[in-house]
Wavefront OBJ file of the C-alpha trace (Angstrom):
o trace
v 52.744 39.672 12.946
v 49.521 40.006 11.277
v 50.987 39.616 7.982
v 52.371 36.361 8.792
v 49.090 35.340 10.255
v 47.159 36.057 7.144
v 49.861 34.595 5.417
v 49.073 31.316 7.056
v 45.511 31.467 6.554
v 45.617 32.097 3.121
v 48.005 28.900 2.867
v 45.404 26.989 4.640
v 42.824 28.309 2.442
v 44.956 27.253 -0.573
v 45.584 23.711 0.562
v 41.690 23.289 1.092
v 41.275 24.587 -2.128
v 43.883 22.064 -3.737
v 42.593 19.082 -1.671
v 39.002 19.836 -2.949
v 40.481 19.835 -6.695
v 42.102 16.394 -6.224
v 38.999 15.038 -4.686
v 36.819 16.358 -7.694
v 39.556 14.992 -10.204
v 39.009 11.597 -8.646
v 35.250 11.520 -8.440
v 35.264 12.613 -12.083
v 37.402 9.426 -12.791
v 35.341 7.216 -10.725
v 32.168 8.579 -12.360
v 33.484 7.858 -15.906
v 33.038 4.148 -14.948
v 29.507 4.128 -13.924
v 27.082 2.095 -16.132
v 23.666 1.502 -15.097
v 21.018 -1.258 -16.508
v 17.539 -1.690 -16.016
v 15.385 -4.250 -17.359
v 11.395 -3.952 -17.975
v 8.690 -6.436 -18.671
v 11.895 -9.264 -18.637
v 12.449 -8.733 -21.918
v 14.004 -5.046 -22.699
v 17.459 -4.095 -20.962
v 18.915 -0.779 -21.615
v 22.150 -0.017 -20.037
v 23.569 3.713 -19.839
v 26.565 5.114 -19.195
v 27.718 8.168 -16.738
v 26.734 10.636 -19.194
v 23.048 9.129 -19.653
v 24.015 7.676 -22.961
v 22.341 4.782 -24.098
v 25.562 2.218 -24.604
v 23.455 -1.162 -24.890
v 19.814 -2.398 -25.682
v 18.912 -6.139 -25.180
v 15.593 -7.976 -26.097
v 15.058 -11.276 -24.746
v 14.155 -14.344 -27.047
v 10.357 -13.626 -26.489
v 10.170 -10.062 -27.162
v 7.882 -10.786 -30.010
v 5.332 -11.504 -27.414
v 4.991 -7.675 -26.910
v 3.285 -5.316 -29.613
v 5.415 -2.434 -31.381
v 3.960 -0.035 -28.715
v 4.720 -1.893 -25.676
v 8.365 -2.659 -26.809
v 8.838 1.291 -27.184
v 7.476 1.775 -24.044
v 9.430 -0.728 -22.174
v 12.724 0.517 -23.864
v 11.789 4.163 -22.756
v 11.094 3.031 -19.075
v 14.226 0.595 -18.917
v 16.322 3.813 -20.119
v 14.757 6.004 -17.551
v 15.195 3.510 -14.781
v 18.979 3.011 -15.734
v 19.429 6.949 -15.879
v 17.928 7.363 -12.610
v 20.513 4.647 -11.125
v 23.332 6.492 -12.842
v 21.904 10.082 -11.127
v 21.831 8.272 -7.949
v 25.102 6.611 -8.203
v 26.527 10.120 -9.096
v 25.075 11.784 -6.582
v 26.383 9.530 -3.993
v 29.811 10.203 -5.138
v 29.685 13.966 -5.350
v 28.042 14.159 -1.640
v 31.396 13.945 0.121
v 32.776 16.686 -2.064
v 29.734 19.055 -1.310
v 30.145 18.526 2.213
v 33.967 19.452 1.962
v 32.880 22.503 -0.048
v 30.919 23.860 3.039
v 34.161 24.256 4.849
v 35.599 26.570 2.389
v 35.162 30.129 3.039
v 32.649 32.337 1.032
v 33.791 34.942 -1.174
v 31.898 37.334 1.054
v 34.216 36.049 4.009
v 37.397 36.907 1.820
v 36.164 40.427 0.091
v 34.477 43.109 2.151
v 31.452 44.299 0.907
v 31.029 41.608 -1.798
v 27.305 40.404 -2.194
v 26.420 36.965 -2.216
v 26.199 35.343 -5.244
v 22.857 33.964 -6.420
v 22.783 30.320 -7.635
v 20.442 29.584 -10.581
v 18.488 26.490 -9.572
v 18.008 23.521 -11.639
v 14.894 23.119 -14.093
v 13.646 19.252 -14.405
v 13.557 18.313 -17.868
v 10.043 16.661 -19.198
v 9.727 13.260 -19.506
v 7.047 13.465 -21.985
v 7.394 12.576 -25.667
v 8.528 15.137 -28.168
v 5.139 16.186 -29.323
v 3.262 15.515 -26.052
v 0.862 17.952 -24.956
v 2.183 18.671 -21.771
v 5.368 19.496 -23.772
v 3.972 21.838 -25.852
v 2.280 23.820 -22.970
v 5.517 24.428 -21.014
v 6.693 27.963 -21.721
v 10.332 28.878 -20.901
v 9.906 30.449 -17.554
v 12.200 33.157 -15.766
v 15.159 31.509 -14.080
v 14.880 30.708 -10.464
v 17.718 31.604 -8.032
v 18.643 31.230 -4.649
v 21.051 32.709 -2.463
v 24.528 30.836 -2.467
v 23.850 28.584 0.734
v 24.908 29.938 4.007
v 28.015 28.007 5.417
v 29.084 28.131 8.647
v 32.385 29.805 9.811
v 34.396 32.233 7.923
v 38.124 32.445 6.961
v 38.976 34.044 9.954
v 37.378 31.106 12.068
v 39.415 29.444 14.607
v 38.217 26.061 12.789
v 40.623 26.933 9.836
l 1 2 3 4 5 6 7 8 9 10 11 12 13 14 15 16 17 18 19 20 21 22 23 24 25 26 27 28 29 30 31 32 33 34 35 36 37 38 39 40 41 42 43 44 45 46 47 48 49 50 51 52 53 54 55 56 57 58 59 60 61 62 63 64 65 66 67 68 69 70 71 72 73 74 75 76 77 78 79 80 81 82 83 84 85 86 87 88 89 90 91 92 93 94 95 96 97 98 99 100 101 102 103 104 105 106 107 108 109 110 111 112 113 114 115 116 117 118 119 120 121 122 123 124 125 126 127 128 129 130 131 132 133 134 135 136 137 138 139 140 141 142 143 144 145 146 147 148 149 150 151 152 153 154 155 156 157 158 159 160
């Protein structure tokens, strides 16, 4: 009887993982269609795709009212704003998958005496220009790690 119960639990876990993979595949397709644009100074518009690549830059007919340094700053700012919007939309798409991920068992629930995984924390990239003093001062730091997030429940929970 115990073997049948274990098989049923494993089948439930596998179905949950497969559902998660289907959801991830759908989000990947939806994310690939994201395009965001930002306009700065009413004269410069930059559009970026889901991979944060500039796909279009437009100047208004009165762009010549700006100096070259002002145009350069406006292009940079518009691209950064458009990228921030892509990141926001992507995070909103991924959120339901991350919520579903918390329902899956941790490896420590499945394998006795398995230590928790340490997950590297993301490092935010600088927005400073390539030769800016603040960029040159940055030295590579040791990666920061955090224990994998605790998720309530386990593979043997009745909620499975």
